FIVOLUM-192312 format. One record per atom (N, C-alpha, C): residue number from 1; residue in one letter; atom name; z, x, y. Coordinates in nm, 2 decimals, always signed. Atoms other than C-alpha are relative to their C-alpha. Layout:
residues N
NUM_A_CA_Z_X_Y
...
***
This chain:
residues 137
1_M_N_+0.09_+0.10_+0.04
1_M_CA_-14.57_+6.53_+11.31
1_M_C_-0.05_-0.08_+0.13
2_T_N_+0.04_+0.06_-0.11
2_T_CA_-14.78_+6.34_+11.55
2_T_C_+0.02_-0.16_-0.04
3_D_N_-0.03_+0.13_+0.02
3_D_CA_-14.70_+5.97_+11.61
3_D_C_-0.16_-0.07_+0.00
4_Q_N_+0.13_+0.06_+0.00
4_Q_CA_-15.03_+5.80_+11.49
4_Q_C_-0.02_-0.13_+0.07
5_A_N_-0.01_+0.12_-0.08
5_A_CA_-14.94_+5.47_+11.65
5_A_C_-0.04_+0.02_+0.14
6_A_N_+0.02_-0.02_-0.14
6_A_CA_-14.97_+5.63_+11.99
6_A_C_-0.14_+0.07_+0.03
7_Q_N_+0.13_-0.05_-0.01
7_Q_CA_-15.32_+5.78_+11.92
7_Q_C_-0.11_-0.11_+0.02
8_P_N_+0.12_+0.11_-0.01
8_P_CA_-15.64_+5.59_+12.02
8_P_C_-0.07_-0.01_-0.13
9_A_N_+0.07_+0.03_+0.13
9_A_CA_-15.81_+5.43_+11.73
9_A_C_-0.14_+0.04_+0.03
10_S_N_+0.15_-0.04_+0.01
10_S_CA_-16.15_+5.58_+11.65
10_S_C_-0.04_+0.00_-0.15
11_T_N_+0.06_+0.01_+0.12
11_T_CA_-16.37_+5.56_+11.36
11_T_C_-0.04_+0.14_-0.04
12_P_N_+0.05_-0.14_+0.04
12_P_CA_-16.41_+5.91_+11.17
12_P_C_-0.15_-0.02_-0.04
13_S_N_+0.13_-0.01_+0.06
13_S_CA_-16.76_+6.01_+11.09
13_S_C_+0.00_-0.01_-0.15
14_A_N_+0.00_+0.02_+0.16
14_A_CA_-16.88_+5.96_+10.72
14_A_C_+0.03_+0.15_-0.06
15_E_N_-0.03_-0.13_+0.04
15_E_CA_-16.86_+6.34_+10.69
15_E_C_+0.15_+0.04_+0.00
16_V_N_-0.15_-0.02_-0.01
16_V_CA_-16.49_+6.35_+10.80
16_V_C_+0.06_-0.08_-0.11
17_V_N_-0.06_+0.07_+0.11
17_V_CA_-16.41_+6.06_+10.57
17_V_C_-0.01_+0.05_-0.13
18_E_N_+0.03_-0.06_+0.13
18_E_CA_-16.57_+6.23_+10.28
18_E_C_+0.09_+0.12_-0.01
19_G_N_-0.09_-0.13_+0.02
19_G_CA_-16.39_+6.56_+10.35
19_G_C_+0.16_-0.04_-0.01
20_V_N_-0.14_+0.03_+0.02
20_V_CA_-16.05_+6.39_+10.39
20_V_C_+0.02_-0.06_-0.13
21_F_N_-0.04_+0.05_+0.14
21_F_CA_-16.07_+6.20_+10.06
21_F_C_-0.02_+0.11_-0.09
22_A_N_+0.00_-0.11_+0.09
22_A_CA_-16.18_+6.53_+9.90
22_A_C_+0.13_+0.08_+0.00
23_L_N_-0.14_-0.07_-0.01
23_L_CA_-15.85_+6.68_+10.03
23_L_C_+0.09_-0.07_-0.08
24_A_N_-0.09_+0.09_+0.09
24_A_CA_-15.67_+6.39_+9.87
24_A_C_-0.01_+0.02_-0.14
25_R_N_+0.03_-0.02_+0.14
25_R_CA_-15.85_+6.42_+9.55
25_R_C_+0.02_+0.13_-0.06
26_D_N_-0.03_-0.14_+0.05
26_D_CA_-15.81_+6.80_+9.54
26_D_C_+0.15_+0.03_+0.01
27_G_N_-0.14_-0.02_-0.01
27_G_CA_-15.44_+6.78_+9.61
27_G_C_+0.04_+0.11_+0.11
28_L_N_-0.02_-0.09_-0.10
28_L_CA_-15.48_+6.99_+9.93
28_L_C_+0.09_-0.06_+0.10
29_T_N_-0.10_+0.08_-0.09
29_T_CA_-15.16_+6.84_+10.09
29_T_C_+0.00_+0.07_+0.15
30_G_N_-0.01_-0.07_-0.12
30_G_CA_-15.14_+7.10_+10.38
30_G_C_-0.11_-0.04_+0.10
31_P_N_+0.11_+0.04_-0.09
31_P_CA_-15.50_+7.04_+10.52
31_P_C_-0.01_-0.14_+0.02
32_L_N_+0.01_+0.15_-0.01
32_L_CA_-15.48_+6.68_+10.46
32_L_C_+0.11_-0.05_+0.11
33_G_N_-0.09_+0.03_-0.10
33_G_CA_-15.16_+6.66_+10.67
33_G_C_-0.05_+0.04_+0.14
34_E_N_+0.05_-0.04_-0.12
34_E_CA_-15.34_+6.86_+10.94
34_E_C_-0.11_-0.11_+0.05
35_M_N_+0.10_+0.11_-0.04
35_M_CA_-15.62_+6.59_+10.93
35_M_C_+0.06_-0.12_+0.06
36_L_N_-0.08_+0.11_-0.05
36_L_CA_-15.38_+6.32_+10.97
36_L_C_+0.06_+0.02_+0.13
37_D_N_-0.05_-0.03_-0.14
37_D_CA_-15.19_+6.49_+11.25
37_D_C_-0.11_+0.00_+0.11
38_A_N_+0.09_+0.01_-0.10
38_A_CA_-15.52_+6.52_+11.43
38_A_C_-0.06_-0.14_+0.03
39_G_N_+0.04_+0.13_-0.04
39_G_CA_-15.58_+6.15_+11.42
39_G_C_-0.06_-0.08_-0.10
40_V_N_+0.06_+0.07_+0.09
40_V_CA_-15.74_+6.06_+11.10
40_V_C_+0.10_-0.10_-0.05
41_P_N_-0.08_+0.11_+0.04
41_P_CA_-15.61_+5.72_+11.00
41_P_C_+0.06_+0.01_-0.13
42_L_N_-0.07_-0.01_+0.12
42_L_CA_-15.35_+5.73_+10.73
42_L_C_-0.04_-0.10_-0.12
43_D_N_+0.03_+0.10_+0.09
43_D_CA_-15.46_+5.42_+10.56
43_D_C_-0.15_-0.04_+0.00
44_M_N_+0.14_+0.03_+0.00
44_M_CA_-15.84_+5.44_+10.59
44_M_C_-0.05_+0.00_-0.14
45_L_N_+0.06_+0.03_+0.15
45_L_CA_-16.05_+5.33_+10.29
45_L_C_-0.14_+0.06_+0.00
46_N_N_+0.13_-0.05_+0.02
46_N_CA_-16.36_+5.48_+10.14
46_N_C_-0.09_-0.13_-0.05
47_G_N_+0.09_+0.09_+0.03
47_G_CA_-16.66_+5.28_+10.03
47_G_C_+0.04_-0.09_-0.12
48_R_N_-0.06_+0.08_+0.12
48_R_CA_-16.47_+5.16_+9.71
48_R_C_+0.12_-0.07_+0.03
49_G_N_-0.12_+0.07_-0.04
49_G_CA_-16.19_+5.03_+9.91
49_G_C_+0.13_+0.08_-0.05
50_D_N_-0.11_-0.08_+0.02
50_D_CA_-15.97_+5.33_+9.79
50_D_C_+0.06_+0.05_+0.12
51_S_N_-0.07_-0.07_-0.12
51_S_CA_-15.70_+5.46_+10.02
51_S_C_+0.02_+0.15_-0.05
52_L_N_-0.03_-0.13_+0.03
52_L_CA_-15.60_+5.82_+10.04
52_L_C_+0.11_+0.00_-0.12
53_L_N_-0.10_+0.02_+0.10
53_L_CA_-15.29_+5.71_+9.83
53_L_C_-0.05_-0.01_-0.14
54_I_N_+0.05_+0.03_+0.13
54_I_CA_-15.49_+5.57_+9.56
54_I_C_-0.07_+0.11_-0.07
55_V_N_+0.08_-0.10_+0.06
55_V_CA_-15.72_+5.86_+9.53
55_V_C_+0.09_+0.12_-0.03
56_A_N_-0.10_-0.10_+0.04
56_A_CA_-15.43_+6.12_+9.52
56_A_C_+0.08_-0.03_-0.12
57_T_N_-0.07_+0.04_+0.12
57_T_CA_-15.25_+5.92_+9.27
57_T_C_-0.10_+0.02_-0.14
58_Y_N_+0.08_-0.01_+0.13
58_Y_CA_-15.54_+5.88_+9.04
58_Y_C_-0.03_+0.15_-0.03
59_A_N_+0.03_-0.15_+0.02
59_A_CA_-15.60_+6.27_+9.07
59_A_C_+0.13_+0.07_-0.04
60_Q_N_-0.14_-0.04_+0.04
60_Q_CA_-15.22_+6.31_+8.99
60_Q_C_+0.04_+0.11_+0.08
61_H_N_-0.05_-0.10_-0.10
61_H_CA_-15.12_+6.51_+9.29
61_H_C_+0.12_-0.05_+0.06
62_L_N_-0.13_+0.05_-0.05
62_L_CA_-14.75_+6.44_+9.32
62_L_C_+0.03_+0.04_+0.14
63_D_N_-0.03_-0.05_-0.14
63_D_CA_-14.71_+6.66_+9.63
63_D_C_-0.07_-0.07_+0.11
64_T_N_+0.08_+0.08_-0.09
64_T_CA_-14.99_+6.48_+9.80
64_T_C_+0.06_-0.14_+0.02
65_V_N_-0.03_+0.14_-0.01
65_V_CA_-14.88_+6.14_+9.71
65_V_C_+0.14_+0.00_+0.06
66_T_N_-0.13_+0.00_-0.07
66_T_CA_-14.51_+6.22_+9.82
66_T_C_-0.03_+0.01_+0.15
67_A_N_+0.04_-0.02_-0.13
67_A_CA_-14.65_+6.35_+10.14
67_A_C_-0.05_-0.13_+0.07
68_L_N_+0.05_+0.13_-0.05
68_L_CA_-14.85_+6.03_+10.21
68_L_C_+0.10_-0.10_+0.01
69_L_N_-0.11_+0.12_+0.01
69_L_CA_-14.56_+5.80_+10.11
69_L_C_+0.10_+0.05_+0.11
70_T_N_-0.09_-0.04_-0.10
70_T_CA_-14.34_+6.01_+10.36
70_T_C_-0.05_-0.05_+0.14
71_R_N_+0.07_+0.03_-0.12
71_R_CA_-14.59_+5.94_+10.63
71_R_C_-0.02_-0.15_+0.02
72_G_N_+0.00_+0.15_-0.02
72_G_CA_-14.57_+5.57_+10.56
72_G_C_-0.13_-0.06_-0.07
73_A_N_+0.11_+0.06_+0.06
73_A_CA_-14.88_+5.51_+10.34
73_A_C_+0.02_-0.13_-0.05
74_D_N_+0.00_+0.14_+0.05
74_D_CA_-14.95_+5.16_+10.25
74_D_C_-0.02_-0.01_-0.14
75_T_N_-0.02_+0.00_+0.15
75_T_CA_-14.86_+5.11_+9.88
75_T_C_-0.07_-0.13_-0.03
76_S_N_+0.05_+0.12_+0.04
76_S_CA_-15.01_+4.76_+9.88
76_S_C_-0.15_-0.02_+0.01
77_V_N_+0.15_+0.01_-0.01
77_V_CA_-15.38_+4.85_+9.92
77_V_C_-0.06_-0.02_-0.15
78_V_N_+0.07_+0.03_+0.14
78_V_CA_-15.59_+4.70_+9.64
78_V_C_-0.15_+0.03_+0.02
79_N_N_+0.13_-0.04_-0.01
79_N_CA_-15.93_+4.85_+9.60
79_N_C_-0.11_-0.11_-0.05
80_A_N_+0.10_+0.11_+0.04
80_A_CA_-16.26_+4.67_+9.52
80_A_C_-0.01_-0.02_-0.15
81_M_N_-0.02_+0.02_+0.14
81_M_CA_-16.18_+4.71_+9.15
81_M_C_+0.13_-0.07_-0.05
82_G_N_-0.12_+0.08_+0.02
82_G_CA_-15.86_+4.53_+9.19
82_G_C_+0.12_+0.10_-0.04
83_Q_N_-0.09_-0.11_+0.04
83_Q_CA_-15.66_+4.86_+9.14
83_Q_C_+0.09_+0.05_+0.12
84_T_N_-0.10_-0.05_-0.11
84_T_CA_-15.35_+4.99_+9.33
84_T_C_+0.04_+0.14_-0.04
85_A_N_-0.05_-0.13_+0.03
85_A_CA_-15.19_+5.33_+9.34
85_A_C_+0.09_-0.01_-0.12
86_V_N_-0.10_+0.01_+0.12
86_V_CA_-14.92_+5.20_+9.10
86_V_C_-0.09_-0.02_-0.13
87_A_N_+0.08_+0.01_+0.11
87_A_CA_-15.19_+5.09_+8.86
87_A_C_-0.06_+0.14_-0.05
88_C_N_+0.05_-0.13_+0.03
88_C_CA_-15.35_+5.43_+8.88
88_C_C_+0.10_+0.10_-0.07
89_A_N_-0.11_-0.09_+0.06
89_A_CA_-15.02_+5.61_+8.80
89_A_C_+0.02_-0.05_-0.14
90_V_N_-0.01_+0.03_+0.13
90_V_CA_-14.97_+5.39_+8.50
90_V_C_-0.12_+0.04_-0.09
91_F_N_+0.13_-0.03_+0.08
91_F_CA_-15.33_+5.43_+8.38
91_F_C_+0.00_+0.16_-0.04
92_R_N_-0.01_-0.15_+0.01
92_R_CA_-15.28_+5.82_+8.41
92_R_C_+0.12_+0.03_-0.08
93_N_N_-0.13_-0.02_+0.09
93_N_CA_-14.95_+5.77_+8.21
93_N_C_+0.09_+0.12_+0.07
94_N_N_-0.07_-0.12_-0.07
94_N_CA_-14.78_+5.99_+8.48
94_N_C_+0.12_-0.09_+0.07
95_E_N_-0.12_+0.06_-0.03
95_E_CA_-14.41_+5.89_+8.51
95_E_C_+0.06_+0.04_+0.13
96_A_N_-0.05_-0.05_-0.13
96_A_CA_-14.33_+6.10_+8.81
96_A_C_-0.07_-0.06_+0.12
97_L_N_+0.07_+0.09_-0.10
97_L_CA_-14.61_+5.93_+9.02
97_L_C_+0.06_-0.13_+0.01
98_L_N_-0.05_+0.14_-0.01
98_L_CA_-14.50_+5.59_+8.91
98_L_C_+0.13_+0.00_+0.06
99_R_N_-0.14_+0.02_-0.06
99_R_CA_-14.14_+5.65_+9.01
99_R_C_-0.01_+0.02_+0.14
100_A_N_-0.01_-0.02_-0.15
100_A_CA_-14.23_+5.80_+9.35
100_A_C_-0.05_-0.14_+0.07
101_L_N_+0.06_+0.12_-0.06
101_L_CA_-14.45_+5.48_+9.42
101_L_C_+0.10_-0.11_-0.01
102_L_N_-0.08_+0.11_+0.01
102_L_CA_-14.19_+5.25_+9.29
102_L_C_+0.13_+0.02_+0.09
103_E_N_-0.11_-0.02_-0.09
103_E_CA_-13.91_+5.42_+9.49
103_E_C_-0.05_-0.03_+0.16
104_A_N_+0.05_+0.04_-0.13
104_A_CA_-14.13_+5.36_+9.79
104_A_C_-0.04_-0.15_+0.03
105_D_N_+0.02_+0.14_+0.00
105_D_CA_-14.12_+5.00_+9.72
105_D_C_-0.15_-0.06_-0.03
106_A_N_+0.13_+0.04_+0.04
106_A_CA_-14.47_+4.97_+9.58
106_A_C_+0.01_-0.12_-0.10
107_D_N_-0.01_+0.11_+0.08
107_D_CA_-14.52_+4.64_+9.42
107_D_C_-0.10_+0.01_-0.14
108_P_N_+0.08_-0.01_+0.11
108_P_CA_-14.64_+4.67_+9.05
108_P_C_-0.08_-0.13_-0.05
109_L_N_+0.07_+0.12_+0.04
109_L_CA_-14.76_+4.32_+9.03
109_L_C_-0.12_-0.03_+0.07
110_L_N_+0.12_+0.02_-0.09
110_L_CA_-15.04_+4.36_+9.30
110_L_C_-0.10_+0.03_-0.09
111_G_N_+0.13_-0.03_+0.06
111_G_CA_-15.40_+4.37_+9.20
111_G_C_-0.04_-0.07_-0.12
112_A_N_+0.05_+0.07_+0.13
112_A_CA_-15.62_+4.24_+8.92
112_A_C_+0.05_+0.06_-0.13
113_H_N_-0.05_-0.07_+0.11
113_H_CA_-15.46_+4.48_+8.69
113_H_C_+0.15_+0.04_+0.02
114_P_N_-0.15_-0.02_-0.03
114_P_CA_-15.07_+4.47_+8.73
114_P_C_+0.04_+0.13_-0.11
115_A_N_-0.03_-0.11_+0.07
115_A_CA_-14.90_+4.78_+8.61
115_A_C_+0.04_-0.02_-0.16
116_V_N_-0.03_+0.03_+0.14
116_V_CA_-14.73_+4.63_+8.30
116_V_C_-0.11_-0.04_-0.09
117_A_N_+0.12_+0.03_+0.07
117_A_CA_-15.06_+4.49_+8.19
117_A_C_-0.08_+0.12_-0.05
118_I_N_+0.07_-0.12_+0.04
118_I_CA_-15.22_+4.83_+8.20
118_I_C_+0.08_+0.08_-0.09
119_A_N_-0.09_-0.06_+0.10
119_A_CA_-14.92_+4.98_+8.02
119_A_C_-0.02_-0.05_-0.13
120_D_N_+0.03_+0.08_+0.14
120_D_CA_-14.97_+4.71_+7.74
120_D_C_-0.13_+0.05_-0.06
121_Q_N_+0.14_-0.03_+0.05
121_Q_CA_-15.34_+4.76_+7.72
121_Q_C_-0.02_+0.13_-0.05
122_F_N_+0.02_-0.14_+0.05
122_F_CA_-15.33_+5.14_+7.68
122_F_C_+0.11_+0.05_-0.09
123_G_N_-0.10_-0.05_+0.09
123_G_CA_-15.03_+5.16_+7.47
123_G_C_+0.11_+0.10_+0.07
124_F_N_-0.10_-0.09_-0.07
124_F_CA_-14.79_+5.32_+7.73
124_F_C_+0.14_-0.07_+0.02
125_P_N_-0.14_+0.08_+0.00
125_P_CA_-14.44_+5.16_+7.64
125_P_C_+0.08_+0.07_+0.11
126_R_N_-0.09_-0.06_-0.10
126_R_CA_-14.26_+5.42_+7.86
126_R_C_-0.04_-0.05_+0.14
127_M_N_+0.03_+0.05_-0.15
127_M_CA_-14.46_+5.31_+8.17
127_M_C_+0.04_-0.13_+0.03
128_R_N_-0.05_+0.14_-0.01
128_R_CA_-14.38_+4.95_+8.10
128_R_C_+0.16_+0.01_+0.03
129_E_N_-0.14_-0.01_-0.03
129_E_CA_-14.01_+5.05_+8.07
129_E_C_+0.04_+0.05_+0.14
130_V_N_-0.02_-0.05_-0.13
130_V_CA_-14.01_+5.25_+8.39
130_V_C_-0.02_-0.10_+0.10
131_T_N_+0.03_+0.11_-0.10
131_T_CA_-14.19_+4.98_+8.58
131_T_C_+0.11_-0.11_+0.01
132_E_N_-0.08_+0.12_+0.00
132_E_CA_-13.95_+4.70_+8.45
132_E_C_+0.14_+0.05_+0.06
133_S_N_-0.14_-0.05_-0.04
133_S_CA_-13.64_+4.93_+8.54
133_S_C_+0.02_-0.01_+0.14
134_Y_N_+0.00_+0.01_-0.17
134_Y_CA_-13.72_+4.90_+8.93
134_Y_C_+0.02_-0.14_+0.03
135_D_N_-0.01_+0.13_-0.06
135_D_CA_-13.61_+4.61_+9.12
135_D_C_-0.12_-0.02_+0.09
136_C_N_+0.15_+0.01_-0.06
136_C_CA_-13.97_+4.51_+9.22
136_C_C_+0.01_-0.12_+0.09
137_P_N_-0.01_+0.11_-0.10
137_P_CA_-14.04_+4.29_+9.52
137_P_C_-0.04_-0.13_-0.06
***
């Protein structure tokens, strides 16, 4: 794994950004890791303010989310709609994703739509229970 902090900062082209987000959305963990190793920023944002972590979570790709978390993806990113990766996991009613994020110390209270509020709004009592079972920041 390449130390991204030691790499020069550069702005990827729009085509690269689009391609990298497609990899996250499609759960192509291996190729996504290769792009990150080549210097694509781990926490870059798309035009909606989504991070790779938010996109992979919303698309429900646990392996990709786990790989991004292992690399140190920022769990505190809030997109332009006020959503976080934790909010996406709850909205998708995906307990495995929610647990992975909470175990990485993601804060379920961030954003305009906190995890518990989403769980209540969409009638997901298990998501509320899981969220509340973690020692949240």
